C-alpha positions as CSV (number, residue, x, y, z in Angstrom):
1,M,-3.2,-18.1,-17.9
2,K,-6.5,-18.3,-16.0
3,V,-9.2,-15.8,-16.9
4,L,-12.6,-15.3,-15.5
5,V,-14.8,-13.7,-18.1
6,T,-18.1,-12.0,-17.4
7,S,-20.8,-11.1,-20.0
8,S,-24.4,-10.2,-19.8
9,L,-25.2,-13.0,-22.2
10,Y,-23.1,-16.0,-23.3
11,P,-24.9,-18.4,-25.7
12,T,-24.9,-22.1,-24.8
13,P,-27.2,-24.9,-25.8
14,K,-29.4,-24.5,-22.7
15,A,-29.4,-20.7,-22.9
16,S,-28.9,-19.8,-26.5
17,K,-30.3,-16.2,-26.5
18,V,-28.4,-13.7,-28.6
19,V,-29.2,-10.0,-28.6
20,G,-26.3,-8.5,-30.5
21,G,-22.7,-9.0,-31.6
22,A,-21.1,-8.6,-28.2
23,E,-22.0,-12.1,-26.9
24,I,-21.0,-13.7,-30.2
25,F,-17.7,-12.0,-30.0
26,V,-17.1,-13.0,-26.3
27,R,-17.8,-16.6,-27.0
28,R,-15.4,-16.6,-30.0
29,L,-12.7,-15.0,-27.9
30,V,-13.2,-17.4,-25.0
31,E,-13.1,-20.5,-27.2
32,S,-10.1,-19.2,-29.0
33,L,-8.3,-18.6,-25.7
34,V,-9.1,-22.1,-24.6
35,E,-7.6,-23.4,-27.9
36,R,-4.4,-21.5,-27.1
37,G,-4.2,-23.4,-23.8
38,D,-5.7,-20.8,-21.4
39,K,-8.1,-21.9,-18.7
40,I,-11.4,-19.9,-18.9
41,E,-14.5,-19.7,-16.8
42,V,-17.5,-17.6,-17.7
43,V,-20.2,-15.9,-15.5
44,R,-23.2,-14.5,-17.3
45,A,-26.5,-12.9,-16.0
46,A,-29.2,-15.5,-15.5
47,S,-31.9,-15.3,-18.1
48,L,-33.8,-18.3,-16.8
49,P,-35.1,-19.1,-13.3
50,D,-32.7,-21.3,-11.3
51,Q,-30.3,-21.5,-14.2
52,K,-27.7,-24.1,-13.6
53,A,-24.0,-24.2,-14.4
54,E,-23.3,-25.6,-17.9
55,R,-20.1,-26.8,-19.5
56,H,-19.9,-26.1,-23.2
57,N,-16.8,-26.5,-25.5
58,D,-14.5,-27.0,-22.5
59,V,-15.7,-23.9,-20.8
60,D,-17.6,-23.9,-17.5
61,V,-20.4,-21.3,-17.6
62,Y,-22.1,-20.0,-14.5
63,S,-25.2,-17.8,-14.2
64,A,-25.6,-15.1,-11.6
65,P,-29.2,-14.6,-10.5
66,S,-30.7,-11.1,-10.7
67,R,-32.0,-9.3,-7.6
68,N,-34.4,-7.2,-9.6
69,I,-38.1,-7.2,-10.5
70,Y,-37.7,-9.4,-13.5
71,L,-35.0,-11.4,-15.3
72,P,-33.0,-9.5,-17.9
73,F,-33.3,-10.4,-21.6
74,T,-36.7,-11.9,-21.4
75,E,-39.9,-10.5,-23.0
76,Q,-40.4,-6.8,-23.7
77,R,-41.5,-4.8,-20.7
78,S,-43.3,-1.5,-20.3
79,A,-41.4,1.7,-20.0
80,P,-42.3,2.2,-16.3
81,A,-41.2,-1.4,-15.5
82,R,-37.9,-0.8,-17.4
83,G,-37.4,2.4,-15.5
84,V,-37.8,0.7,-12.1
85,W,-35.5,-2.2,-13.3
86,H,-32.7,0.2,-14.2
87,A,-33.1,2.2,-11.0
88,I,-32.8,-1.0,-8.9
89,E,-30.0,-2.4,-10.9
90,D,-27.7,0.4,-10.3
91,W,-27.9,-0.1,-6.5
92,Q,-27.1,-3.8,-6.5
93,R,-23.8,-4.1,-4.8
94,T,-22.8,-7.8,-4.8
95,V,-22.5,-10.6,-7.3
96,D,-22.0,-13.6,-5.1
97,V,-21.4,-16.0,-8.0
98,V,-18.5,-13.9,-9.3
99,G,-16.9,-13.8,-5.8
100,A,-17.4,-17.5,-5.3
101,R,-15.8,-18.3,-8.7
102,I,-12.8,-16.0,-8.0
103,D,-12.3,-17.8,-4.7
104,A,-12.6,-21.3,-6.2
105,F,-11.0,-20.7,-9.7
106,K,-8.3,-18.2,-8.6
107,P,-8.1,-16.4,-11.9
108,D,-5.1,-14.3,-12.9
109,L,-7.4,-11.7,-14.4
110,L,-11.1,-10.7,-14.7
111,H,-12.2,-9.7,-18.2
112,S,-15.6,-8.0,-18.1
113,N,-17.8,-7.3,-21.1
114,N,-21.4,-6.1,-21.2
115,L,-22.6,-5.5,-17.7
116,S,-26.5,-5.4,-17.9
117,G,-27.9,-7.8,-15.3
118,L,-24.5,-8.2,-13.6
119,T,-23.5,-4.5,-12.8
120,T,-20.2,-3.1,-11.9
121,A,-20.4,-5.2,-8.7
122,V,-18.4,-7.8,-10.7
123,W,-15.5,-5.4,-10.6
124,K,-15.8,-5.0,-6.8
125,A,-15.6,-8.7,-6.3
126,A,-12.3,-8.9,-8.2
127,F,-10.9,-5.6,-6.9
128,D,-11.5,-6.6,-3.3
129,R,-9.5,-9.8,-4.0
130,G,-6.6,-8.1,-5.7
131,V,-7.5,-9.5,-9.2
132,P,-6.7,-7.1,-12.1
133,I,-9.7,-6.2,-14.2
134,A,-9.8,-5.5,-18.0
135,H,-13.1,-4.2,-19.3
136,T,-14.2,-4.1,-23.0
137,L,-16.6,-1.4,-24.1
138,H,-19.3,-2.9,-26.3
139,D,-22.0,-0.4,-25.4
140,Y,-22.7,2.7,-23.3
141,Y,-23.8,1.1,-20.1
142,L,-21.5,3.2,-18.0
143,T,-23.2,6.4,-19.0
144,C,-26.7,5.4,-20.0
145,P,-29.1,2.9,-18.4
146,R,-30.4,2.0,-21.9
147,C,-26.8,1.3,-22.9
148,S,-27.3,3.1,-26.2
149,R,-27.1,6.9,-25.6
150,F,-30.1,7.1,-28.0
151,S,-33.3,8.9,-27.2
152,N,-36.2,10.4,-29.1
153,G,-35.0,9.1,-32.4
154,R,-31.5,10.4,-32.2
155,A,-28.1,9.8,-30.7
156,C,-27.5,11.7,-27.5
157,K,-24.8,14.4,-27.7
158,H,-25.0,15.1,-23.9
159,T,-25.7,13.0,-20.9
160,C,-29.1,13.9,-19.4
161,F,-29.7,14.4,-15.7
162,S,-31.5,11.1,-15.2
163,C,-28.7,9.2,-16.9
164,K,-26.1,11.0,-14.7
165,L,-28.1,10.1,-11.6
166,L,-28.7,6.4,-12.6
167,T,-25.1,5.8,-13.5
168,I,-23.3,7.6,-10.7
169,N,-22.2,4.4,-9.1
170,R,-21.0,3.0,-12.5
171,R,-18.8,6.0,-13.1
172,R,-17.2,5.8,-9.7
173,A,-16.6,2.1,-10.1
174,T,-14.4,2.6,-13.1
175,G,-11.5,3.5,-10.8
176,Q,-11.3,-0.2,-10.0
177,L,-10.2,-1.1,-13.5
178,S,-6.7,-2.0,-14.6
179,A,-7.4,-1.6,-18.3
180,V,-10.2,-0.5,-20.6
181,I,-10.6,-1.6,-24.2
182,G,-12.7,0.0,-26.9
183,V,-13.9,-2.0,-29.9
184,S,-13.5,1.3,-31.8
185,Q,-11.6,4.5,-31.1
186,R,-15.0,6.3,-31.2
187,I,-16.5,4.4,-28.3
188,L,-13.4,4.9,-26.2
189,D,-13.3,8.6,-27.1
190,I,-16.9,9.2,-26.1
191,H,-16.2,7.7,-22.7
192,T,-13.0,9.6,-22.1
193,E,-14.5,12.9,-23.3
194,L,-17.1,12.4,-20.5
195,G,-14.4,12.1,-18.0
196,L,-14.2,8.3,-17.5
197,F,-11.0,6.3,-17.2
198,A,-8.9,9.4,-16.5
199,D,-6.7,7.4,-14.0
200,I,-6.6,4.2,-16.1
201,Q,-3.1,4.0,-17.7
202,T,-3.9,1.0,-20.0
203,R,-6.4,2.2,-22.6
204,A,-6.5,0.3,-25.8
205,V,-8.5,-0.1,-29.0
206,I,-8.9,-3.7,-30.2
207,R,-11.1,-3.8,-33.3
208,H,-13.3,-6.6,-34.4
209,A,-12.2,-9.0,-37.1
210,S,-14.4,-11.6,-38.7
211,A,-14.3,-15.2,-37.6
212,L,-16.0,-16.3,-40.9
213,P,-13.9,-18.3,-43.3
214,P,-12.9,-15.9,-46.2
215,V,-14.6,-16.6,-49.5
216,A,-13.8,-15.5,-53.0
217,P,-16.2,-12.7,-53.9
218,S,-18.6,-13.6,-56.6
219,T,-19.4,-11.4,-59.5
220,L,-22.8,-9.5,-59.5
221,P,-25.6,-11.5,-61.1
222,P,-26.8,-10.4,-64.5
223,S,-30.1,-9.3,-63.1
224,N,-30.8,-5.6,-62.9
225,I,-32.1,-6.0,-59.4
226,L,-29.6,-5.0,-56.7
227,R,-29.9,-7.2,-53.6
228,L,-29.5,-5.2,-50.5
229,G,-28.9,-6.9,-47.2
230,F,-29.5,-6.0,-43.5
231,I,-28.4,-8.3,-40.7
232,G,-28.7,-7.7,-37.0
233,R,-31.2,-6.4,-34.4
234,L,-34.3,-4.8,-36.0
235,T,-34.5,-1.7,-33.8
236,E,-34.9,2.0,-34.5
237,E,-31.3,2.9,-33.6
238,K,-30.0,0.3,-36.0
239,G,-31.7,2.3,-38.8
240,I,-34.0,-0.4,-40.1
241,Y,-37.0,1.9,-40.4
242,N,-35.0,4.5,-42.3
243,L,-33.7,1.7,-44.6
244,A,-37.2,0.5,-45.3
245,K,-38.4,4.0,-46.1
246,A,-35.4,4.5,-48.4
247,V,-36.2,1.3,-50.3
248,G,-39.8,2.4,-50.6
249,M,-38.6,5.5,-52.5
250,L,-36.9,3.4,-55.1
251,P,-38.4,1.8,-58.2
252,P,-39.7,-1.6,-57.0
253,S,-38.1,-3.4,-59.9
254,S,-34.6,-2.1,-59.0
255,V,-33.8,-3.5,-55.6
256,R,-34.7,-6.3,-53.2
257,L,-34.2,-6.0,-49.4
258,V,-33.1,-9.2,-47.6
259,I,-33.3,-9.0,-43.8
260,A,-31.6,-11.4,-41.4
261,G,-32.6,-11.2,-37.8
262,H,-35.7,-11.8,-35.6
263,A,-38.7,-10.0,-37.0
264,G,-42.1,-10.7,-35.4
265,D,-45.4,-10.3,-37.3
266,E,-45.8,-6.7,-36.1
267,M,-42.3,-5.8,-37.2
268,R,-42.8,-7.3,-40.6
269,R,-46.1,-5.5,-41.1
270,E,-44.5,-2.2,-40.1
271,L,-41.6,-2.5,-42.5
272,R,-43.8,-3.6,-45.4
273,E,-46.1,-0.6,-44.7
274,L,-43.1,1.7,-45.0
275,A,-42.2,0.2,-48.4
276,P,-45.5,-1.2,-49.7
277,R,-44.3,-1.8,-53.3
278,A,-40.9,-3.1,-52.5
279,T,-39.8,-6.7,-52.4
280,I,-38.7,-7.5,-48.8
281,E,-37.6,-11.0,-47.8
282,F,-37.2,-12.0,-44.1
283,L,-34.8,-14.8,-43.4
284,G,-35.1,-14.9,-39.7
285,F,-32.0,-16.1,-37.8
286,V,-29.6,-17.7,-40.2
287,A,-25.9,-18.4,-40.3
288,P,-24.1,-15.3,-41.7
289,E,-22.7,-17.4,-44.6
290,K,-26.3,-18.1,-45.8
291,F,-27.2,-14.4,-45.5
292,Y,-24.2,-13.2,-47.5
293,E,-24.8,-15.7,-50.3
294,Q,-28.1,-14.0,-51.0
295,I,-27.1,-10.3,-51.2
296,D,-24.9,-8.0,-53.3
297,I,-24.3,-5.1,-50.8
298,V,-24.7,-5.0,-47.0
299,V,-26.4,-1.9,-45.7
300,I,-25.3,-0.8,-42.2
301,P,-27.6,2.2,-41.5
302,P,-27.3,3.0,-37.7
303,I,-28.5,6.3,-36.3
304,W,-26.6,5.9,-33.1
305,E,-22.9,5.7,-32.2
306,E,-22.6,2.0,-33.2
307,P,-19.6,0.9,-31.2
308,G,-17.9,-1.3,-33.7
309,P,-20.2,-3.4,-35.8
310,I,-19.0,-6.9,-36.5
311,V,-21.0,-6.9,-39.7
312,V,-18.3,-4.6,-41.3
313,A,-15.6,-7.3,-40.7
314,D,-17.9,-10.1,-41.7
315,A,-18.9,-8.4,-44.9
316,G,-15.2,-8.1,-45.9
317,A,-14.7,-11.8,-45.2
318,A,-17.7,-12.6,-47.3
319,G,-16.5,-10.5,-50.2
320,K,-19.4,-8.1,-50.0
321,P,-19.0,-4.3,-50.0
322,F,-21.2,-2.2,-47.7
323,L,-23.1,1.0,-47.5
324,G,-22.8,2.5,-44.1
325,T,-23.7,5.6,-42.2
326,R,-21.2,8.0,-40.5
327,F,-21.6,6.8,-37.0
328,G,-19.5,5.1,-34.4
329,G,-16.8,2.8,-35.7
330,I,-18.0,2.6,-39.3
331,P,-16.0,5.6,-40.7
332,E,-12.9,4.2,-38.9
333,A,-13.3,0.9,-40.8
334,V,-13.5,2.7,-44.1
335,A,-10.4,4.8,-43.3
336,R,-8.5,1.6,-42.5
337,G,-9.4,0.2,-45.9
338,A,-12.8,-1.6,-45.5
339,M,-14.6,-1.8,-48.8
340,G,-17.7,0.3,-48.8
341,W,-19.4,3.7,-49.1
342,L,-20.5,6.2,-46.5
343,T,-23.8,8.1,-46.5
344,E,-26.1,10.1,-44.2
345,P,-28.6,8.2,-42.2
346,D,-31.9,9.8,-43.2
347,P,-34.1,7.9,-45.7
348,Q,-33.6,10.4,-48.5
349,S,-29.8,10.2,-48.3
350,L,-29.9,6.4,-48.1
351,A,-32.2,6.3,-51.2
352,D,-30.0,8.7,-53.1
353,S,-26.9,6.7,-52.3
354,I,-28.6,3.5,-53.4
355,R,-29.6,5.2,-56.7
356,Q,-26.0,6.1,-57.3
357,L,-25.0,2.5,-56.8
358,L,-27.7,1.4,-59.2
359,S,-26.3,3.8,-61.8
360,K,-22.7,2.6,-61.3
361,P,-22.7,-1.2,-61.6
362,D,-19.2,-1.1,-63.0
363,E,-18.0,0.6,-59.8
364,I,-19.6,-2.1,-57.7
365,A,-18.1,-4.8,-59.8
366,A,-14.6,-3.1,-59.6
367,M,-14.9,-3.0,-55.8
368,V,-15.9,-6.6,-55.6
369,K,-13.0,-7.5,-57.8
370,Q,-10.6,-5.5,-55.6
371,M,-11.9,-7.3,-52.6
372,S,-11.0,-10.6,-54.2
373,L,-7.4,-9.5,-54.6
374,Q,-7.1,-8.3,-51.0
375,T,-5.8,-10.5,-48.2
376,S,-6.2,-8.8,-44.8
377,P,-3.5,-9.5,-42.3
378,Y,-5.9,-8.6,-39.5
379,T,-7.9,-11.8,-38.7
380,F,-9.7,-13.0,-35.6
381,A,-6.4,-14.7,-34.6
382,S,-4.9,-11.2,-34.5
383,V,-7.6,-10.0,-32.1
384,V,-6.9,-12.9,-29.8
385,D,-3.2,-12.1,-29.9
386,E,-3.9,-8.5,-28.9
387,Y,-6.1,-9.6,-26.0
388,R,-3.6,-12.1,-24.8
389,H,-0.8,-9.6,-25.0
390,L,-2.8,-7.1,-23.0
391,F,-3.8,-9.7,-20.4
392,E,-0.3,-11.0,-20.0
393,G,1.0,-7.5,-19.4
394,L,-1.6,-6.9,-16.6
395,V,-0.8,-10.3,-15.0
396,A,2.9,-9.6,-15.1
397,G,2.3,-6.2,-13.6
398,R,0.4,-7.8,-10.7
399,Q,3.0,-10.4,-10.1
400,S,5.8,-7.8,-9.9
401,A,3.9,-5.4,-7.7
């Protein structure tokens, strides 16, 4: 099977930028498909001027230049500049690189992922050539220029007029899809409730699984200090500020907060000001295995509809329970048996939940022990199997048409 994969970002040695879990997932999926014998090419949005094609791990990666006022995924821009960028992006109608690769590579299928910097024009390039298209929802790009459905400190319950206006072409373009995949039931439901994908027969949920090697969970250290961990983007919607405030409400001798992810000097200062007496350790970008070695409980505190956080799956593989908020795909994970607790996202509720954990060390130890006895049948190989099965069905349908 030959698949052309598109993704806003796709990390390689010459363009290693990572913003979130989506691009990490896409690369894992691509390389796993190659290991299965499939032929894969990737087109990403150029994040560097005159970015050349690159071959990495048996995958040819091409970069589509942006026809906008600045390259995506570069330094932070002002709000007016971002507004102009989003307005222009939605009216870009062609991605020449995608069309050229379809003509040369002749894929059986296009699999699109995050679309910022590429736009739904990648779908048109495939649709016009009769190539079936499967799209995976990792964010809310199709209904929100910011991709998050998050504004003024809270998750959006309705689509505002400006978002409707700026995404009108995106909504219309969904009719070109052959299949849509949600990384959680929640993200798929939000889109369908807004009227998207009504005519798409193949709608599936393929949840994340960890690609980390499973480890035997360790027992909690004898120290009275509970090591809380946060890993990911340090942004408001991810709940990092609420978490810092919550830690600041706790006795400083009771917890330590370990943060993995990019944190500039200003971010570090802001977080320490929110919890001036707390012990906060910044690891920067580290391998997930190194992060999990240094914590007891992962805190996943988003205040937006987090589509399907990979950290939930990684925590299970690392033998660490988690404390998560009731957003997006997190409650689904708990309902399926992921080992953790749910709480409300405000600082007081987070602090209260952490206090409860501090008062119940035996409960934490029991959960860790239970994790050591579990062997999940759902692995990243299972995810690859589900994608291949869906892809094969679309290709077979095209051939029989």
